[in-house]
C-alpha positions as CSV (number, residue, x, y, z in Angstrom):
1,M,100.0,111.5,96.3
2,T,98.6,108.1,97.4
3,L,96.7,106.5,94.5
4,S,95.6,103.1,95.8
5,R,93.7,101.5,98.6
6,K,92.8,97.9,98.9
7,E,89.3,97.5,100.2
8,P,88.7,94.9,103.0
9,G,87.7,91.5,101.6
10,R,89.1,92.0,98.1
11,N,91.3,89.2,96.8
12,P,94.9,89.8,95.8
13,M,94.1,89.9,92.0
14,A,91.5,92.6,92.6
15,A,93.8,94.6,94.9
16,V,96.7,94.6,92.5
17,L,94.7,95.3,89.4
18,G,92.9,98.1,91.3
19,F,96.3,99.5,92.3
20,T,97.5,99.4,88.7
21,F,94.4,100.9,87.2
22,D,94.6,103.8,89.7
23,H,98.1,104.5,88.4
24,W,96.9,104.2,84.8
25,R,94.4,106.9,85.4
26,S,97.1,109.2,86.5
27,Q,98.8,108.6,83.1
28,G,95.5,108.7,81.1
29,D,97.0,110.2,77.9
30,L,99.7,107.6,77.6
31,V,97.4,104.7,78.3
32,S,94.9,106.0,75.7
33,L,97.6,106.3,73.1
34,I,98.7,102.7,73.8
35,V,95.2,101.3,73.6
36,I,94.6,103.1,70.2
37,A,97.9,102.0,68.8
38,V,97.3,98.4,69.9
39,G,93.8,98.5,68.5
40,V,94.9,99.7,65.1
41,A,97.8,97.2,64.9
42,T,95.5,94.3,65.9
43,V,92.8,95.2,63.4
44,A,95.4,95.3,60.7
45,E,96.6,91.8,61.6
46,V,93.0,90.5,61.7
47,V,92.2,91.8,58.3
48,V,95.3,90.4,56.6
49,P,93.8,86.8,56.2
50,I,90.9,88.2,54.2
51,Y,93.3,89.5,51.5
52,A,95.4,86.3,51.8
53,G,92.2,84.4,50.8
54,Q,91.5,86.8,47.9
55,M,95.1,86.4,46.6
56,V,94.7,82.5,46.7
57,D,91.4,82.8,44.8
58,A,92.9,85.2,42.3
59,V,95.9,82.9,41.7
60,T,93.7,79.9,41.4
61,A,91.6,81.7,38.7
62,G,94.6,82.2,36.5
63,L,96.5,85.1,34.9
64,G,93.3,86.9,34.1
65,S,93.0,87.8,37.8
66,A,96.6,89.0,38.2
67,N,95.5,92.5,39.0
68,E,93.4,91.3,41.9
69,A,96.3,89.2,43.2
70,W,98.6,92.3,43.1
71,W,96.0,94.4,44.7
72,A,95.6,91.9,47.5
73,L,99.4,91.8,48.0
74,G,99.6,95.6,48.1
75,A,96.8,95.7,50.7
76,M,98.6,93.1,52.8
77,L,101.9,95.1,52.7
78,V,100.1,98.3,53.7
79,L,98.4,96.6,56.6
80,G,101.7,95.1,57.6
81,A,103.4,98.5,57.5
82,V,100.5,100.0,59.6
83,A,100.9,97.2,62.2
84,V,104.7,97.7,62.4
85,G,104.3,101.5,62.8
86,C,101.6,101.2,65.5
87,R,103.7,98.6,67.4
88,Q,106.7,101.0,67.4
89,L,104.4,103.7,68.8
90,F,102.8,101.6,71.5
91,F,106.2,100.2,72.6
92,F,107.6,103.7,72.8
93,A,104.6,104.8,74.9
94,I,104.5,101.8,77.2
95,T,108.2,102.3,77.9
96,I,107.6,105.8,79.2
97,L,104.4,104.7,81.0
98,T,106.1,101.8,82.8
99,T,109.2,103.6,83.9
100,R,107.1,106.4,85.3
101,M,104.9,104.0,87.2
102,M,107.8,102.0,88.5
103,S,109.5,105.0,89.9
104,T,106.2,106.3,91.3
105,V,105.3,103.1,93.1
106,A,108.8,102.6,94.5
107,R,108.8,106.2,95.7
108,E,105.3,105.8,97.3
109,A,106.2,102.5,99.0
110,F,109.5,104.0,100.3
111,A,107.6,107.0,101.7
112,R,105.1,104.8,103.5
113,V,107.8,102.5,104.9
114,Q,109.7,105.5,106.2
115,R,106.6,106.6,108.1
116,F,105.7,103.2,109.5
117,S,105.9,102.9,113.3
118,T,109.1,102.0,115.1
119,D,107.4,98.8,116.1
120,W,106.9,97.8,112.5
121,H,110.5,98.4,111.7
122,A,111.6,96.5,114.7
123,N,109.5,93.5,113.5
124,N,110.6,93.5,109.8
125,F,113.9,92.6,108.2
126,A,115.3,95.6,106.3
127,G,116.4,93.1,103.5
128,S,112.9,91.7,103.3
129,T,111.4,95.1,103.0
130,V,113.8,96.1,100.2
131,R,113.0,92.8,98.4
132,R,109.3,93.4,98.6
133,I,109.6,96.9,97.0
134,T,112.1,95.9,94.3
135,R,110.3,92.7,93.4
136,G,107.0,94.5,93.2
137,M,108.5,97.4,91.2
138,W,109.8,95.0,88.5
139,A,106.6,92.9,88.6
140,L,104.8,96.1,87.5
141,D,106.9,96.1,84.3
142,M,105.7,92.6,83.5
143,L,102.1,93.4,84.5
144,N,101.9,96.4,82.1
145,D,103.4,94.4,79.3
146,T,101.0,91.5,80.0
147,L,97.8,93.6,80.1
148,L,98.5,96.2,77.4
149,V,100.9,94.5,74.9
150,A,99.7,90.9,75.3
151,I,96.2,90.3,76.7
152,L,94.6,93.4,75.1
153,P,95.6,92.5,71.5
154,S,94.9,88.9,72.2
155,I,91.3,89.7,73.1
156,L,90.9,92.0,70.1
157,V,92.4,89.3,67.7
158,L,90.1,86.6,69.1
159,L,87.0,88.8,68.8
160,G,88.0,90.1,65.4
161,S,88.8,86.7,63.9
162,T,85.6,85.2,65.3
163,V,83.6,88.0,63.7
164,V,85.4,87.6,60.3
165,L,84.7,83.8,60.3
166,A,81.2,84.0,61.7
167,T,80.3,86.5,58.9
168,V,80.8,83.9,56.3
169,W,80.4,80.6,58.2
170,P,78.4,81.0,61.5
171,T,79.1,77.4,62.5
172,L,82.8,77.9,62.2
173,G,82.7,81.3,64.0
174,L,80.7,79.6,66.9
175,V,83.3,76.8,67.2
176,V,86.2,79.3,67.4
177,F,84.3,81.5,69.8
178,I,83.2,78.7,72.2
179,G,86.6,77.1,72.0
180,S,88.4,80.4,72.8
181,I,86.1,81.2,75.7
182,A,86.5,77.7,77.1
183,F,90.3,77.8,76.7
184,V,90.6,81.2,78.5
185,A,88.3,80.1,81.3
186,M,90.3,76.9,81.8
187,T,93.6,78.9,81.8
188,V,92.2,81.4,84.4
189,V,91.0,78.6,86.7
190,L,94.3,76.7,86.5
191,S,96.2,79.9,87.1
192,V,94.1,81.2,90.0
193,N,93.3,78.0,91.8
194,Y,96.3,75.8,91.0
195,V,99.4,77.8,90.3
196,A,98.8,81.0,92.3
197,P,98.6,79.5,95.8
198,A,101.9,77.8,95.3
199,A,103.5,81.0,93.8
200,R,102.3,83.0,96.8
201,L,104.0,80.6,99.2
202,A,107.2,80.6,97.1
203,N,107.3,84.4,97.2
204,S,107.0,84.4,101.0
205,W,110.1,82.2,101.1
206,D,111.8,84.4,98.5
207,T,111.2,87.3,101.0
208,R,112.7,85.2,103.8
209,V,115.8,84.5,101.7
210,G,116.3,88.3,101.3
211,G,115.8,88.8,105.1
212,A,118.2,86.0,106.0
213,L,120.9,87.3,103.7
214,A,120.6,90.9,104.9
215,D,120.5,89.8,108.6
216,A,123.8,87.9,108.3
217,V,125.6,90.4,106.1
218,T,124.6,93.3,108.3
219,C,125.8,91.5,111.4
220,N,129.0,90.1,109.8
221,A,131.1,91.6,112.5
222,V,129.3,89.5,115.1
223,V,129.5,86.4,112.8
224,K,133.3,86.9,112.6
225,A,133.7,87.6,116.3
226,F,132.1,84.2,117.2
227,G,133.4,82.2,114.2
228,G,129.8,81.7,113.1
229,E,130.3,81.5,109.4
230,T,129.5,77.8,109.2
231,R,126.4,78.3,111.3
232,E,125.2,81.1,109.1
233,D,125.9,79.0,106.0
234,A,123.7,76.2,107.5
235,R,121.0,78.7,108.4
236,L,120.8,80.1,104.9
237,T,121.0,76.6,103.5
238,A,117.9,75.6,105.5
239,V,116.0,78.7,104.2
240,L,117.1,78.1,100.6
241,A,116.0,74.4,100.9
242,K,112.4,75.6,101.8
243,W,112.6,78.2,99.0
244,R,113.8,75.6,96.5
245,S,111.0,73.2,97.4
246,R,108.3,75.8,97.2
247,T,109.7,77.2,93.9
248,N,110.0,73.8,92.3
249,R,106.4,73.1,93.1
250,T,105.3,76.4,91.6
251,W,107.2,75.8,88.4
252,M,106.0,72.3,88.0
253,R,102.4,73.4,88.5
254,G,103.0,76.0,85.7
255,T,104.4,73.2,83.5
256,N,101.4,71.0,84.2
257,A,99.0,73.8,83.4
258,G,100.8,74.5,80.1
259,T,100.5,70.9,79.1
260,A,96.8,70.9,79.7
261,Q,96.4,74.1,77.6
262,N,98.4,72.6,74.7
263,L,96.1,69.5,74.7
264,F,93.1,71.7,74.7
265,L,94.5,73.7,71.7
266,L,95.2,70.5,69.8
267,G,91.5,69.5,70.2
268,L,90.4,73.0,69.1
269,R,92.6,72.9,66.0
270,A,91.2,69.5,65.0
271,A,87.7,70.9,65.4
272,V,88.3,74.1,63.3
273,L,90.1,72.3,60.5
274,G,87.6,69.5,60.5
275,V,84.7,72.0,60.1
276,V,86.4,73.9,57.2
277,L,87.2,70.6,55.4
278,W,83.6,69.6,55.8
279,L,82.4,72.9,54.3
280,W,84.9,72.5,51.4
281,M,83.6,69.0,50.7
282,R,80.0,70.4,50.6
283,G,81.0,73.1,48.2
284,Q,80.4,75.8,50.7
285,A,84.1,77.0,50.8
286,S,86.5,77.7,48.0
287,V,90.3,77.1,48.1
288,G,90.7,80.7,49.0
289,D,88.2,80.3,51.8
290,V,90.2,77.4,53.1
291,A,93.3,79.6,53.0
292,L,91.4,82.3,54.8
293,V,90.4,79.9,57.6
294,L,93.9,78.4,57.8
295,T,95.5,81.9,58.0
296,S,92.9,83.2,60.5
297,Y,93.1,80.2,62.7
298,A,96.9,80.3,62.6
299,V,96.7,83.8,64.1
300,V,94.0,82.8,66.6
301,H,96.0,79.7,67.6
302,G,99.1,81.7,68.1
303,Y,97.3,84.2,70.3
304,L,95.5,81.5,72.3
305,R,98.7,79.6,72.9
306,D,100.3,82.8,74.1
307,I,97.3,83.9,76.1
308,G,97.9,81.0,78.5
309,M,101.4,82.3,79.1
310,H,100.1,85.8,79.4
311,I,97.6,84.8,82.1
312,H,100.3,82.9,84.0
313,N,102.5,86.0,83.7
314,L,99.6,88.1,85.0
315,Q,99.1,85.9,88.0
316,R,102.9,85.9,88.6
317,S,103.0,89.6,88.5
318,V,100.1,89.8,90.9
319,N,101.8,87.5,93.3
320,D,105.0,89.5,93.1
321,M,103.2,92.8,93.6
322,E,101.0,91.6,96.5
323,E,103.4,92.6,99.3
324,L,104.2,95.9,97.8
325,V,100.4,96.8,97.4
326,A,99.9,95.6,101.0
327,F,102.1,98.5,102.2
328,H,99.2,100.8,101.2
329,D,96.9,98.9,103.7
330,Q,99.4,99.0,106.5
331,P,98.4,101.8,109.0
332,M,100.9,104.6,109.3
333,G,102.7,104.7,112.7
334,V,101.7,108.3,113.5
335,K,99.9,110.6,111.2
336,D,100.0,114.4,111.1
337,R,96.7,116.0,111.5
338,H,95.3,117.7,108.4
339,D,95.5,121.1,110.1
340,A,98.9,120.5,111.8
341,M,101.1,123.6,112.1
342,P,104.9,123.9,112.3
343,A,106.2,123.6,115.8
344,M,107.4,126.9,117.4
345,I,109.9,125.7,120.0
346,T,112.4,128.1,121.5
347,D,112.6,127.6,125.2
348,G,112.1,123.8,125.5
349,R,109.6,123.6,128.4
350,I,108.1,120.1,128.4
351,A,105.0,119.0,130.1
352,F,103.3,115.6,130.4
353,E,99.7,116.3,131.4
354,H,97.7,113.3,132.7
355,V,99.2,111.0,130.0
356,T,97.9,107.5,129.6
357,F,99.8,105.3,127.2
358,H,100.1,101.6,126.3
359,Y,101.8,99.9,123.4
360,G,99.6,98.2,120.9
361,G,98.8,94.7,121.9
362,H,99.5,95.4,125.5
363,A,96.4,95.3,127.8
364,D,98.0,97.2,130.7
365,A,99.0,100.8,130.4
366,L,102.7,101.6,130.9
367,Y,101.7,105.2,131.9
368,R,98.5,106.0,133.6
369,D,97.5,109.6,134.5
370,F,101.2,110.4,134.3
371,S,102.2,114.1,134.8
372,V,105.6,115.8,135.0
373,E,107.1,119.1,134.0
374,I,110.6,120.0,132.8
375,G,111.6,123.6,132.8
376,A,113.3,125.5,130.0
377,G,117.0,124.8,130.1
378,E,116.7,122.2,132.9
379,K,119.0,119.2,132.8
380,I,117.1,116.0,133.7
381,G,118.4,112.5,134.3
382,L,116.2,109.5,133.7
383,V,117.0,106.5,135.9
384,G,115.4,103.1,136.5
385,R,115.5,99.4,135.9
386,S,115.1,98.1,132.4
387,G,111.4,98.3,131.2
388,S,110.6,101.1,133.7
389,G,109.5,103.6,131.1
390,K,112.6,105.7,130.5
391,T,113.0,105.1,126.7
392,T,109.2,105.3,126.2
393,F,109.4,108.8,127.8
394,V,111.7,110.2,125.2
395,K,109.9,108.4,122.4
396,L,106.7,110.1,123.4
397,I,108.4,113.5,123.4
398,Q,109.5,112.8,119.8
399,R,105.9,111.6,119.0
400,L,107.1,108.3,117.8
401,Y,103.8,107.1,119.3
402,D,100.6,108.9,120.1
403,V,99.3,108.9,123.7
404,N,96.0,107.2,124.5
405,A,94.9,110.0,126.8
406,G,96.2,113.3,128.1
407,R,98.7,115.4,126.2
408,I,102.3,116.3,125.9
409,S,103.3,119.9,125.3
410,I,106.5,121.8,124.5
411,D,106.4,125.5,125.1
412,G,102.7,125.2,125.6
413,Q,102.1,123.5,122.2
414,D,100.4,120.1,122.1
415,I,102.9,118.1,120.1
416,A,99.9,116.2,118.5
417,D,98.9,119.5,116.8
418,V,102.2,120.2,115.1
419,T,103.9,118.5,112.2
420,Q,106.3,115.6,113.1
421,A,109.1,116.9,110.9
422,S,109.1,120.3,112.5
423,L,108.8,118.9,116.0
424,R,111.8,116.5,115.5
425,S,113.9,119.2,113.9
426,R,113.8,121.0,117.2
427,I,114.9,118.0,119.2
428,A,118.5,116.8,118.9
429,I,119.2,113.2,119.8
430,V,122.5,111.4,120.5
431,Q,121.9,107.6,120.8
432,Q,123.9,105.1,122.7
433,E,124.6,103.3,119.5
434,P,124.6,106.1,116.9
435,I,123.6,105.0,113.4
436,L,125.4,106.6,110.4
437,F,124.5,106.4,106.7
438,H,127.0,104.8,104.3
439,R,127.8,108.3,103.1
440,S,130.5,110.8,103.6
441,L,131.3,112.2,107.1
442,A,130.2,115.7,105.9
443,E,126.9,114.3,104.7
444,N,126.4,112.5,108.0
445,I,127.0,115.5,110.1
446,A,125.0,117.8,107.8
447,Y,122.0,115.4,108.1
448,A,120.8,117.6,111.0
449,R,120.8,120.6,108.7
450,P,121.3,119.7,105.0
451,Q,121.7,123.3,103.9
452,A,124.7,123.9,106.3
453,S,127.9,125.2,104.8
454,M,131.2,123.3,105.0
455,A,132.5,125.9,107.5
456,E,129.4,125.2,109.7
457,I,130.0,121.4,109.4
458,E,133.6,121.8,110.5
459,H,132.7,124.1,113.4
460,A,130.2,121.5,114.7
461,A,132.9,118.8,114.3
462,R,135.4,120.9,116.4
463,L,132.8,121.4,119.1
464,A,132.3,117.6,119.2
465,N,136.0,117.0,119.3
466,A,135.7,115.2,116.0
467,H,137.6,117.5,113.7
468,A,141.1,116.1,114.5
469,F,140.4,112.5,113.6
470,I,138.4,113.5,110.6
471,S,141.2,115.7,109.2
472,A,143.6,112.8,109.7
473,L,141.6,110.6,107.3
474,P,142.9,110.4,103.7
475,K,139.7,112.0,102.3
476,G,138.8,114.0,105.4
477,Y,135.2,115.0,105.5
478,G,134.7,113.2,102.2
479,T,135.5,109.8,103.7
480,M,132.7,107.2,103.3
481,V,131.9,105.7,106.7
482,G,130.6,102.3,105.6
483,E,127.2,100.7,106.4
484,R,126.0,102.0,109.7
485,G,129.4,103.7,110.2
486,V,131.3,100.4,110.5
487,K,134.6,101.9,109.3
488,L,134.7,104.1,112.4
489,S,135.4,103.2,116.0
490,G,132.6,103.5,118.6
491,G,134.1,106.7,120.0
492,E,134.4,108.2,116.5
493,R,130.8,107.4,115.7
494,Q,129.7,109.0,118.9
495,R,131.6,112.2,118.1
496,V,130.1,112.3,114.6
497,A,126.7,112.0,116.2
498,L,127.5,114.8,118.7
499,A,128.6,117.0,115.8
500,R,125.3,116.3,114.1
501,A,123.5,117.4,117.3
502,F,125.6,120.6,117.5
503,L,124.7,121.4,113.9
504,A,121.0,120.9,114.6
505,D,121.3,123.6,117.3
506,A,117.9,122.5,118.8
507,P,116.5,123.8,122.1
508,V,115.8,120.3,123.3
509,L,118.5,117.7,123.6
510,I,118.1,113.9,124.3
511,L,121.2,111.9,125.3
512,D,121.0,108.1,125.6
513,E,124.1,107.3,127.7
514,A,126.7,108.0,125.1
515,T,129.9,107.0,127.0
516,S,128.9,103.6,128.6
517,S,131.1,101.4,126.4
518,L,134.0,103.6,125.4
519,D,137.7,103.7,126.4
520,S,138.7,106.4,128.9
521,E,140.3,108.7,126.3
522,S,137.2,108.6,124.0
523,E,134.9,109.0,127.1
524,H,136.8,112.1,128.2
525,L,136.6,113.7,124.7
526,I,132.9,112.9,124.4
527,Q,132.0,113.9,128.0
528,E,133.7,117.3,127.3
529,A,131.7,117.7,124.1
530,M,128.5,116.7,125.8
531,E,129.0,119.4,128.5
532,R,129.4,122.0,125.7
533,L,126.3,120.6,123.9
534,M,124.1,120.7,127.0
535,A,124.8,124.3,127.7
536,G,121.6,126.4,127.4
537,R,119.5,123.5,126.3
538,T,116.7,121.6,127.9
539,T,118.5,118.2,128.3
540,I,117.2,114.8,129.0
541,V,119.8,112.1,129.7
542,I,118.9,108.4,129.9
543,A,121.4,107.1,132.4
544,H,122.8,103.6,132.3
545,R,125.7,104.6,134.5
546,L,124.6,106.8,137.4
547,S,127.9,108.7,137.5
548,T,126.8,110.5,134.4
549,V,123.7,112.1,136.0
550,Q,125.2,113.3,139.3
551,A,125.6,116.8,137.9
552,M,122.0,116.9,136.6
553,D,119.6,119.6,137.9
554,R,117.0,116.9,138.7
555,I,116.9,113.1,138.5
556,L,113.6,111.2,137.8
557,V,113.6,107.6,139.0
558,F,111.2,105.5,137.0
559,D,109.6,102.2,138.2
560,K,106.8,100.5,136.2
561,G,105.8,103.6,134.3
562,R,105.7,105.9,137.4
563,I,108.2,108.5,138.8
564,V,108.8,107.1,142.3
565,E,111.6,109.4,143.3
566,E,112.9,112.7,142.1
567,G,115.5,115.2,143.1
568,D,119.2,115.9,142.6
569,H,121.9,113.3,143.3
570,A,122.6,114.6,146.8
571,S,119.0,114.4,148.0
572,L,118.3,111.0,146.4
573,I,121.4,109.4,147.9
574,R,120.2,110.2,151.3
575,H,117.2,107.9,151.1
576,P,118.4,104.7,152.7
577,D,115.7,102.5,151.1
578,G,115.4,104.4,147.9
579,I,115.6,102.8,144.4
580,Y,118.2,105.4,143.3
581,R,120.5,104.7,146.3
582,G,120.2,101.0,145.7
583,L,121.1,101.3,142.1
584,F,124.0,103.6,142.9
585,E,125.5,101.4,145.6
586,R,125.2,98.3,143.3
587,Q,127.1,100.1,140.5
588,A,129.7,101.4,142.9
589,L,130.2,97.9,144.3
590,E,130.6,96.4,140.8
591,L,133.1,99.2,139.9
592,A,135.1,98.5,143.1
593,K,135.2,94.8,142.2
594,G,136.4,95.6,138.7
595,W,139.2,97.8,140.0
596,A,140.2,95.1,142.5
597,A,140.3,92.5,139.7
């Protein structure tokens, strides 16, 4: 369930508060309980000064008014107990509310990020993305506390105290009311126009720090390989210097704003106390009345002093949540249609029918009126120079992008009409650089079919020639592979990826040259497993080394988004000026030079 949308033109404060209020509505019972509890506790606190004044008057009158003094004390104690009980209730309720909301917004943000386009993920640091989500999630905790536990009772106290004072002394009530409104207005202006812009910039550099850290830690093997530790230290130091400068400016602006607020409160205190002394001198206020005003203003002063901090906290929370809320405005990469049906793929016949496609931001189409058919069970090799359209071809089959015109069908079904999850579950992929989760080997293999039994996982590993090396590990299939599978060799990762594809048992198989950078023994094991995997499946192989596609039923040669040659190896090699023959001869020459060396 998506609960929030930021309307175009709304400022960050409106966007974040709208996002928060939408989530409050989904927890209406808890929010209502909190508001009632806060209201009752606040009213009890506002009324206490009235009885404090009555007690002072009773004590001043002498022992004859002892009962009135004791009654006032009893009332104050009862009101105090009510306030304590209500505070306990609303803290209990806000704890439940906040943890529910934090888990919900983190889950929603994660779900959206998972569904953003591959381009989005390519252009954003993983560490920065994680930082945006976690920072926004914890900012929600502060935002809820600020709005419900701090600002709401502050407003109620200010209104209630103003009413109490104005009932007896309209002039005094007017002074407190105007002073309070002016103070809040000044605080909001300082926060929004003075502190917030600096805080927003500081947060952007905080995000960059997270990205820089994640980038270097994730690529630590490369750092070590090139002795780049000092360079990475210097790179992070430069980012941290910018972060420190921006954060210092933000904190100093907060300090300056706080000083301005304290000076304003000093003036307001002088005005209120001056007015009450003037009323006492004129005989319009008793000693008890002076005690009432002093007690009431002490409460008002405390809340006004804190409300400045609360507004700063509110603005800080908004700044910290901006990037998380912005995820809800980011367009999804590819959306399922509202009436999308599960894909029914059994044979694996693939057809591109007059497809036109261009990447966002590119004026020229990569494919224009592009058509090709792949028969069920046919083994196809994709060949061509870098940027010719091979990788885009398989991405479109997976529907990682939507075509601009035409359609792509599998077994006669337009892939735009089926759910993405069901489509991709019927396509097994083995990438050139397989990515593994930092989970156990069993979990990584079973990712293709989570409900698979251990026996099925082991069978898939045997087919992929992976069972032997897995069994030799101390914890076997329970071995954790490290981030992105870093604990395994390249050949081992490839065999785990092949096992995953075997377990998927999908009718369509996509192989992105899986043996191009392996030793001969690993290459032999993987090539053997790949031949088993391709049997009976529609197979598309992206070839980086042409020796791997010589046995394909058909080879498609791409150039600038067009198929310029097609046929089997024997027929294509006979074209003296063909692109395929030129690529093949160049690779053969490079191989010969390598052997000679």
